[in-house]
C-alpha positions as CSV (number, residue, x, y, z in Angstrom):
1,M,-17.0,60.5,10.8
2,S,-17.6,60.3,14.4
3,L,-16.5,56.7,16.1
4,M,-19.1,55.6,19.5
5,T,-18.5,53.0,22.0
6,G,-20.5,52.2,25.0
7,P,-22.8,49.4,24.3
8,T,-25.9,49.3,26.1
9,A,-27.2,45.9,27.3
10,P,-31.0,44.9,27.0
11,S,-32.9,45.5,29.9
12,A,-34.0,42.7,32.0
13,A,-37.6,43.2,31.0
14,T,-36.8,42.5,27.4
15,R,-34.8,39.4,27.5
16,W,-36.3,36.2,26.5
17,S,-35.2,32.4,26.3
18,P,-36.6,29.8,24.2
19,P,-39.2,27.1,25.4
20,G,-36.7,24.9,23.9
21,Q,-34.1,24.6,21.4
22,A,-36.0,23.8,18.5
23,F,-39.8,23.4,17.9
24,A,-41.1,20.5,16.0
25,A,-43.8,17.9,15.8
26,G,-46.3,20.2,17.3
27,G,-43.9,20.8,20.2
28,W,-41.1,21.9,22.0
29,Q,-37.6,20.1,21.8
30,E,-34.9,19.7,24.0
31,T,-32.3,18.0,22.2
32,E,-28.8,16.5,23.0
33,R,-26.8,18.8,20.6
34,R,-26.9,22.4,21.2
35,T,-25.2,25.8,20.3
36,A,-24.8,28.9,22.1
37,V,-26.3,32.2,21.1
38,T,-24.6,34.9,21.7
39,D,-24.5,39.0,20.8
40,P,-21.8,39.4,18.5
41,E,-20.7,42.8,19.5
42,T,-20.6,41.9,23.0
43,G,-19.8,38.3,23.5
44,A,-22.9,38.1,26.1
45,F,-25.0,34.8,26.0
46,L,-28.3,35.1,24.8
47,G,-29.7,31.6,25.0
48,E,-28.7,27.9,23.5
49,V,-30.6,26.2,20.4
50,A,-30.7,22.9,18.5
51,D,-27.9,21.9,16.6
52,S,-30.2,20.0,14.6
53,T,-29.0,16.5,13.6
54,A,-30.2,15.2,10.0
55,A,-32.1,12.7,12.0
56,E,-33.9,15.5,13.8
57,V,-34.9,17.6,10.9
58,R,-36.0,14.6,8.7
59,A,-38.6,13.6,11.9
60,A,-39.6,17.0,12.1
61,V,-40.5,17.4,8.1
62,D,-42.0,13.7,8.4
63,A,-44.2,15.1,11.1
64,L,-45.2,18.2,8.6
65,V,-46.2,15.8,5.8
66,D,-48.4,14.0,8.3
67,A,-50.0,17.1,9.0
68,F,-50.3,18.1,6.0
69,R,-52.2,15.1,4.4
70,A,-54.3,14.9,7.4
71,G,-55.3,18.2,6.7
72,T,-56.4,17.8,3.0
73,D,-57.7,14.1,3.3
74,T,-61.0,13.7,1.7
75,D,-62.3,11.9,4.1
76,A,-61.5,14.2,7.2
77,G,-62.2,17.6,4.7
78,R,-60.5,20.9,5.4
79,G,-62.3,22.1,8.0
80,D,-59.5,21.5,10.4
81,W,-58.0,25.3,9.8
82,P,-59.8,26.8,7.4
83,L,-58.9,30.0,5.7
84,W,-60.9,32.2,7.9
85,R,-59.1,30.9,11.0
86,R,-56.1,31.2,9.5
87,R,-56.7,35.1,8.8
88,E,-57.5,35.3,12.3
89,A,-54.2,33.8,13.9
90,L,-52.1,35.8,11.7
91,H,-53.9,38.9,12.4
92,R,-53.4,38.1,16.3
93,A,-50.0,37.5,15.5
94,A,-49.4,40.9,14.0
95,D,-51.2,42.9,16.7
96,L,-49.4,40.6,19.6
97,L,-46.0,41.2,17.8
98,R,-47.0,45.0,18.3
99,Q,-47.6,44.7,21.5
100,R,-44.4,43.1,22.2
101,A,-42.3,45.1,20.1
102,E,-39.8,46.1,22.9
103,R,-39.2,42.4,23.7
104,F,-38.5,41.7,19.7
105,T,-36.4,44.6,19.1
106,A,-34.1,43.4,22.0
107,I,-33.8,39.9,20.3
108,V,-33.1,41.1,16.8
109,G,-30.5,43.9,18.1
110,S,-29.1,41.6,20.5
111,E,-28.3,38.3,18.1
112,G,-27.9,40.3,15.1
113,C,-25.7,42.7,13.3
114,K,-28.4,45.5,13.6
115,T,-28.5,49.1,15.4
116,I,-31.0,49.3,17.7
117,R,-33.1,51.7,15.7
118,D,-33.0,49.4,12.3
119,A,-34.1,46.6,15.0
120,R,-36.9,48.7,15.8
121,R,-37.8,49.4,12.4
122,E,-37.4,45.3,11.4
123,V,-40.2,44.1,13.9
124,G,-42.4,47.0,12.7
125,R,-41.9,45.2,9.4
126,A,-42.6,42.1,10.3
127,A,-45.9,42.9,12.2
128,E,-47.2,44.5,8.9
129,T,-45.7,41.6,6.8
130,L,-48.1,39.2,9.1
131,Q,-50.7,41.8,8.8
132,L,-50.7,41.7,4.8
133,S,-50.6,37.8,5.1
134,A,-53.9,37.9,7.0
135,G,-55.5,39.7,4.2
136,A,-53.7,37.8,1.1
137,G,-56.8,35.6,0.9
138,H,-57.9,37.2,-2.5
139,A,-54.5,35.8,-4.1
140,L,-56.5,32.2,-3.5
141,Q,-59.2,33.0,-5.6
142,G,-59.7,30.1,-8.6
143,A,-61.5,30.8,-11.6
144,S,-64.3,29.0,-14.2
145,V,-62.7,27.3,-17.3
146,P,-64.7,27.9,-20.6
147,F,-64.8,24.2,-21.8
148,E,-67.6,25.5,-23.8
149,D,-64.7,27.4,-26.4
150,T,-64.1,23.8,-27.7
151,S,-66.4,21.3,-29.2
152,R,-65.0,18.7,-27.2
153,G,-65.8,20.4,-23.9
154,A,-69.6,21.2,-24.8
155,D,-71.0,18.9,-21.9
156,R,-68.6,20.2,-19.4
157,L,-68.7,22.7,-16.4
158,G,-65.2,23.1,-14.6
159,W,-63.3,26.0,-12.4
160,S,-60.0,26.2,-10.5
161,S,-59.1,26.5,-7.2
162,R,-55.5,27.6,-6.0
163,E,-54.1,24.2,-3.5
164,P,-51.2,24.7,-1.4
165,L,-48.2,22.6,-2.5
166,G,-47.6,21.3,0.6
167,V,-44.6,21.4,2.7
168,V,-42.5,24.5,2.4
169,A,-38.8,24.8,3.6
170,A,-37.5,27.9,4.5
171,I,-33.8,29.1,5.2
172,T,-33.3,32.7,6.3
173,P,-30.7,34.8,6.9
174,F,-28.7,37.0,9.4
175,N,-29.5,40.2,8.3
176,D,-33.3,40.3,8.5
177,P,-34.0,37.7,11.0
178,L,-37.8,38.4,11.8
179,N,-39.2,40.0,8.9
180,L,-37.8,37.6,6.6
181,V,-38.9,34.6,8.6
182,A,-42.7,36.4,8.5
183,H,-42.4,36.9,4.7
184,K,-42.1,32.9,4.5
185,V,-44.1,31.6,7.7
186,G,-47.1,33.9,6.6
187,P,-47.7,33.0,3.0
188,A,-47.0,29.8,3.5
189,L,-49.7,29.3,6.4
190,L,-52.3,31.3,5.0
191,S,-52.4,29.8,1.6
192,G,-52.9,26.3,3.9
193,N,-49.2,24.8,3.6
194,V,-47.3,23.7,6.5
195,I,-43.6,25.3,6.8
196,A,-40.2,24.1,8.3
197,V,-37.9,27.2,8.8
198,K,-33.9,26.9,9.3
199,P,-32.6,30.1,10.7
200,H,-29.1,31.4,10.3
201,E,-27.0,30.1,12.8
202,A,-25.9,33.4,14.2
203,T,-30.0,34.4,14.5
204,P,-31.7,31.5,15.5
205,L,-33.9,33.3,18.5
206,S,-35.8,35.6,16.5
207,A,-37.7,32.6,14.5
208,L,-37.9,30.9,17.7
209,A,-39.5,33.8,19.4
210,L,-41.8,34.3,16.6
211,A,-42.7,30.7,16.4
212,E,-43.8,31.1,20.3
213,L,-46.0,34.1,19.4
214,L,-47.5,32.5,16.2
215,L,-48.4,29.6,18.3
216,E,-50.0,31.8,20.9
217,A,-52.1,33.7,18.4
218,G,-53.9,30.0,17.3
219,V,-51.5,28.7,14.5
220,P,-51.6,24.5,15.1
221,G,-48.4,23.4,16.5
222,D,-48.0,20.6,13.7
223,R,-48.1,23.0,10.8
224,L,-45.0,24.8,11.9
225,A,-41.3,23.7,12.6
226,V,-38.2,25.9,13.7
227,L,-35.3,23.9,13.1
228,P,-32.0,25.9,14.2
229,G,-28.7,24.2,13.0
230,G,-25.7,24.4,10.7
231,P,-25.2,24.0,6.7
232,A,-25.7,19.8,7.4
233,A,-29.3,20.8,8.6
234,G,-29.8,23.1,5.9
235,R,-29.0,19.9,3.2
236,E,-31.2,17.7,5.0
237,L,-34.1,19.7,5.2
238,V,-34.1,21.1,1.4
239,S,-33.0,17.4,0.0
240,H,-36.0,15.6,2.1
241,P,-38.1,14.0,-0.5
242,G,-41.4,15.2,1.5
243,V,-40.5,19.0,0.9
244,D,-42.6,20.3,-1.8
245,V,-41.5,24.0,-1.5
246,V,-37.6,25.3,-1.0
247,S,-37.7,29.2,-0.1
248,F,-34.1,30.2,0.3
249,T,-32.9,33.9,1.0
250,G,-28.8,34.0,0.4
251,G,-26.0,33.8,-1.5
252,V,-25.6,32.7,-5.0
253,R,-23.0,29.9,-4.2
254,T,-25.2,28.5,-1.3
255,A,-28.5,28.9,-3.7
256,D,-26.5,27.1,-6.6
257,E,-25.9,24.3,-3.9
258,V,-29.5,24.2,-2.6
259,A,-30.9,24.1,-6.4
260,R,-28.6,21.0,-6.8
261,L,-29.9,19.0,-3.7
262,A,-33.5,20.0,-3.8
263,G,-33.8,19.1,-7.8
264,A,-36.7,19.4,-9.7
265,R,-39.3,20.9,-7.3
266,T,-40.5,24.7,-6.6
267,L,-37.6,26.9,-5.9
268,L,-37.9,30.6,-4.7
269,M,-34.7,32.3,-4.3
270,E,-33.5,35.5,-3.4
271,L,-29.9,36.3,-4.1
272,G,-29.2,40.1,-3.7
273,G,-27.4,41.7,-6.2
274,S,-24.8,44.6,-6.9
275,N,-27.5,47.4,-6.7
276,P,-26.8,50.8,-9.2
277,V,-28.4,54.4,-8.4
278,I,-27.8,56.6,-11.2
279,V,-28.0,60.3,-10.7
280,D,-28.9,62.7,-13.3
281,H,-28.0,66.2,-14.3
282,G,-30.6,68.9,-12.7
283,V,-31.4,67.0,-9.5
284,D,-31.2,68.3,-5.7
285,L,-27.6,66.8,-5.6
286,M,-26.9,67.3,-1.6
287,A,-30.2,65.2,-1.2
288,A,-29.5,62.8,-3.5
289,A,-26.0,62.5,-1.9
290,R,-27.5,62.0,1.7
291,A,-30.1,59.3,0.4
292,I,-27.2,57.5,-1.2
293,A,-25.0,57.6,2.1
294,E,-28.2,56.1,3.9
295,G,-28.6,53.4,1.6
296,A,-25.2,52.4,1.3
297,F,-24.2,52.1,4.7
298,G,-27.2,51.5,6.4
299,C,-26.8,48.0,8.2
300,A,-23.1,48.3,7.6
301,G,-24.1,47.5,4.0
302,Q,-25.4,44.3,5.1
303,N,-28.2,44.5,3.0
304,C,-29.4,43.3,-0.3
305,L,-30.6,46.5,-1.4
306,S,-27.6,48.4,-0.2
307,V,-26.5,51.0,-3.0
308,Q,-23.3,49.4,-4.2
309,R,-22.7,51.4,-7.2
310,V,-23.2,55.0,-8.1
311,Y,-23.3,56.4,-11.9
312,V,-23.2,60.2,-11.9
313,V,-23.2,62.2,-15.3
314,A,-19.7,63.9,-15.6
315,R,-20.5,67.2,-15.5
316,H,-22.0,66.8,-11.8
317,Y,-19.7,64.1,-10.8
318,D,-17.1,66.3,-8.3
319,E,-20.1,68.2,-6.8
320,L,-22.0,64.8,-6.2
321,L,-18.8,63.0,-5.2
322,G,-18.2,65.8,-2.5
323,H,-21.5,65.7,-0.9
324,L,-21.5,62.1,-0.5
325,T,-18.0,62.6,1.1
326,H,-19.3,65.2,3.3
327,A,-22.6,62.9,4.3
328,T,-20.6,60.0,5.1
329,A,-18.0,61.9,7.2
330,H,-21.4,62.7,9.1
331,L,-22.6,59.2,9.9
332,R,-21.9,57.9,13.6
333,V,-19.9,54.8,13.4
334,G,-20.4,52.7,17.0
335,S,-22.4,50.6,19.0
336,K,-25.5,49.0,17.7
337,H,-27.1,48.8,21.0
338,D,-26.5,53.0,21.2
339,E,-29.4,54.9,19.9
340,R,-27.3,57.4,18.0
341,T,-25.3,54.7,16.4
342,D,-26.0,54.8,12.4
343,V,-23.6,52.4,11.1
344,G,-22.8,49.5,13.6
345,P,-20.6,46.5,13.3
346,L,-20.7,43.7,10.7
347,I,-22.2,40.4,11.8
348,D,-18.6,39.2,13.0
349,V,-14.9,40.0,12.6
350,A,-14.8,37.6,9.7
351,A,-17.1,39.3,7.4
352,A,-15.5,42.7,8.2
353,R,-11.8,40.8,7.3
354,R,-13.8,39.8,4.2
355,V,-14.7,43.2,2.9
356,E,-11.6,44.4,4.1
357,H,-9.4,42.0,1.9
358,R,-12.1,43.2,-1.1
359,V,-11.2,46.9,-0.9
360,G,-7.6,46.1,-0.5
361,E,-7.3,44.1,-3.7
362,A,-9.6,47.0,-5.4
363,V,-7.0,49.6,-4.1
364,A,-4.3,47.3,-5.7
365,R,-6.0,47.2,-9.0
366,G,-6.1,51.4,-8.9
367,A,-9.3,52.3,-6.9
368,V,-8.9,55.4,-5.0
369,V,-10.2,55.6,-1.6
370,R,-12.3,58.7,-0.9
371,A,-13.3,57.8,3.0
372,G,-13.1,54.8,5.3
373,A,-11.3,51.2,4.5
374,V,-10.1,51.4,8.0
375,R,-11.2,48.3,10.2
376,Q,-11.7,47.8,13.8
377,E,-12.5,44.4,15.0
378,A,-15.9,43.8,13.4
379,T,-16.5,47.6,12.3
380,Y,-15.9,48.7,8.9
381,Q,-15.7,52.4,8.3
382,P,-18.2,53.4,5.3
383,T,-16.3,53.4,2.4
384,I,-16.4,55.7,-1.1
385,L,-14.0,54.1,-4.1
386,T,-13.6,56.0,-7.0
387,G,-11.2,55.3,-10.2
388,L,-12.2,52.0,-10.9
389,A,-13.0,50.2,-14.4
390,P,-16.7,49.9,-14.8
391,D,-16.1,46.0,-15.1
392,D,-14.4,45.8,-11.6
393,P,-15.2,42.9,-9.3
394,I,-15.8,45.6,-6.5
395,V,-18.6,47.4,-8.7
396,T,-20.3,44.3,-10.3
397,D,-20.2,41.8,-7.6
398,E,-21.9,42.0,-4.3
399,I,-20.0,43.1,-1.3
400,F,-22.3,42.8,1.4
401,G,-20.7,45.4,3.5
402,P,-20.3,49.4,3.5
403,V,-18.9,49.9,0.4
404,V,-19.8,52.1,-2.4
405,S,-18.0,53.2,-5.6
406,V,-18.6,56.1,-7.8
407,L,-18.1,56.3,-11.5
408,P,-18.7,59.2,-13.9
409,V,-21.0,58.6,-16.9
410,A,-21.3,60.1,-20.4
411,D,-25.1,60.4,-19.9
412,L,-28.4,58.3,-18.9
413,D,-27.8,55.8,-21.7
414,D,-24.2,54.9,-20.7
415,A,-25.1,54.9,-17.1
416,V,-27.8,51.8,-18.2
417,N,-25.4,50.1,-20.5
418,Q,-23.0,50.0,-17.2
419,A,-25.4,49.2,-14.7
420,N,-26.6,46.1,-16.9
421,R,-23.3,44.7,-16.9
422,A,-23.5,43.1,-13.7
423,A,-24.8,39.3,-13.5
424,T,-27.8,40.1,-10.7
425,G,-30.4,42.3,-11.2
426,L,-32.1,43.2,-8.2
427,Q,-33.1,46.8,-7.6
428,A,-32.2,50.0,-9.1
429,G,-32.5,53.8,-8.5
430,V,-32.5,57.0,-10.6
431,F,-32.1,60.5,-10.0
432,T,-33.7,62.5,-12.4
433,R,-36.0,65.6,-13.1
434,D,-36.8,64.5,-16.6
435,A,-40.4,62.2,-16.3
436,T,-39.6,60.8,-19.7
437,A,-36.2,59.9,-19.2
438,A,-37.2,58.5,-15.8
439,L,-39.5,56.2,-17.7
440,R,-37.2,55.0,-20.2
441,T,-34.3,54.7,-17.9
442,A,-36.7,52.1,-15.6
443,R,-38.1,50.1,-18.8
444,R,-34.2,49.7,-20.3
445,L,-32.8,48.5,-16.7
446,R,-32.8,45.0,-16.1
447,T,-33.8,44.8,-12.5
448,G,-36.7,43.7,-10.6
449,A,-37.7,47.3,-9.2
450,V,-36.4,50.6,-10.2
451,M,-37.1,53.4,-7.4
452,I,-37.5,56.9,-9.7
453,N,-35.8,59.8,-7.3
454,D,-35.1,57.5,-4.8
455,T,-32.5,54.8,-4.3
456,S,-32.1,51.0,-4.6
457,D,-32.6,50.6,-0.8
458,F,-36.8,50.9,-0.5
459,R,-39.0,48.5,-0.4
460,I,-42.5,47.7,1.0
461,D,-43.5,44.2,1.5
462,A,-46.5,44.1,-0.4
463,M,-44.8,44.6,-3.6
464,P,-43.3,41.6,-5.7
465,F,-39.6,41.4,-4.6
466,G,-37.0,39.6,-6.4
467,G,-34.7,40.5,-9.6
468,F,-33.1,39.2,-13.1
469,H,-30.1,37.6,-13.8
470,R,-28.8,35.9,-10.9
471,S,-30.4,37.6,-8.6
472,G,-32.9,34.7,-7.8
473,I,-36.1,33.1,-9.1
474,G,-39.4,33.7,-8.3
475,R,-40.8,36.9,-6.5
476,E,-41.4,37.4,-2.7
477,G,-43.5,39.8,-1.3
478,V,-46.8,38.5,0.5
479,T,-49.0,37.9,-2.5
480,S,-46.3,37.0,-4.8
481,A,-45.4,34.2,-2.3
482,V,-48.9,33.2,-1.9
483,L,-49.3,32.5,-5.5
484,A,-46.0,30.9,-5.5
485,M,-46.7,28.3,-2.5
486,T,-50.3,27.1,-4.5
487,A,-50.9,25.9,-7.8
488,P,-54.4,25.9,-10.0
489,K,-56.3,22.9,-9.6
490,V,-58.9,21.9,-12.2
491,I,-62.2,20.1,-11.5
492,A,-64.7,19.5,-14.1
493,A,-67.8,17.8,-14.5
494,R,-69.3,15.9,-17.2
495,L,-73.1,16.8,-17.6
496,T,-74.5,14.3,-19.7
497,S,-75.0,10.8,-18.0
498,I,-73.1,7.7,-19.0
499,S,-74.8,4.7,-20.3
């Protein structure tokens, strides 16, 4: 494993500053309470954003409520921003994002924890997410209602249409500061909703830059708000009585608080998990090990899809572990700004210390370190652990860092039984050459998706995305989100006259 240094600052051509500290009520806001955004690796100042107060959040949501009501008022009609205009605006936004990929790559790469290569990939995915959102109008199709199926409805004709729920409150994390905003904003706007986004405190610039781009693409300013701020702003947002949908991506503990504050309204939650990968006999162990190393340590493990636990049939355990250790040793660890870096720092020193503490606890319980387990400021070396009990917390609980546990199993049945022990079930991977065994294993795993002959760390932005158990509520993915942010509305006409 090589340690690299020498961060490269973004060029002047790619620097960007927000036109205001927040966006609300159709305009950029100059706020009294502000907070500085810095590059967590270099400490470089990147810009100032709002530290939104409860009053500012309330006013922003009130404005969205008014805008939504005006747009759906019976007298005014629904022609103020019809579906075809929403589609065109999102298409233009996707095109603009591709044209400005270098600028957005610099924003994502500077304020967050991603390596410059990962930041570039995220910008490409965000453009694809907006493009998919533009094409998701098919999800808004209605259906006829068979009133004639009962004698009570013989004189009625009717249908259902999909209608927007109203005001969407979105809270997004630091690890995908652009694409996860696009995943909430794109479907919300396409389906006719209005939306307020509270980005993570560490990474608000990506969301503000996307707002500026959406406005240029033709999104009406009164349909969107971006409200940087801390936990107090988030609490005010999700508890506002005018909010109809809360879409949250983050940790389970915060999700419980969001659910308590939000109460009885539509909740969409993606909460991550401890993702398993199963390695059967007969597969290319070297290729599987390379895929596992990439899936476990990419983005320094700060990815809800990261591989966290690997179950290997016992006869191949030592060989797979050897290949995985070798693949891990060849990863380049260093500055996120260096194009050659494979594994950069975590989001901050506190996050790296948290991972260090959890690994230390696991070692005290008997875990054996096969690679890594060394912290340097915010960087934590990619770490492989063995010798763990199947129910050890570092195996079953999400760690959100570059740590993977490798455990031997008797066979696929044993692997599935162990994999299903966790309280979360987001995604899983299965490496096997037996098609029947692959499908049988996939059916038995209690996860939202199973990747056959790949790791858990794969997703396309069109697929339904979410998990079972404590991994969340509902599904993201563009079409799934459009459906979740809308509801059927039935209109029935009585054909006989009333005397």
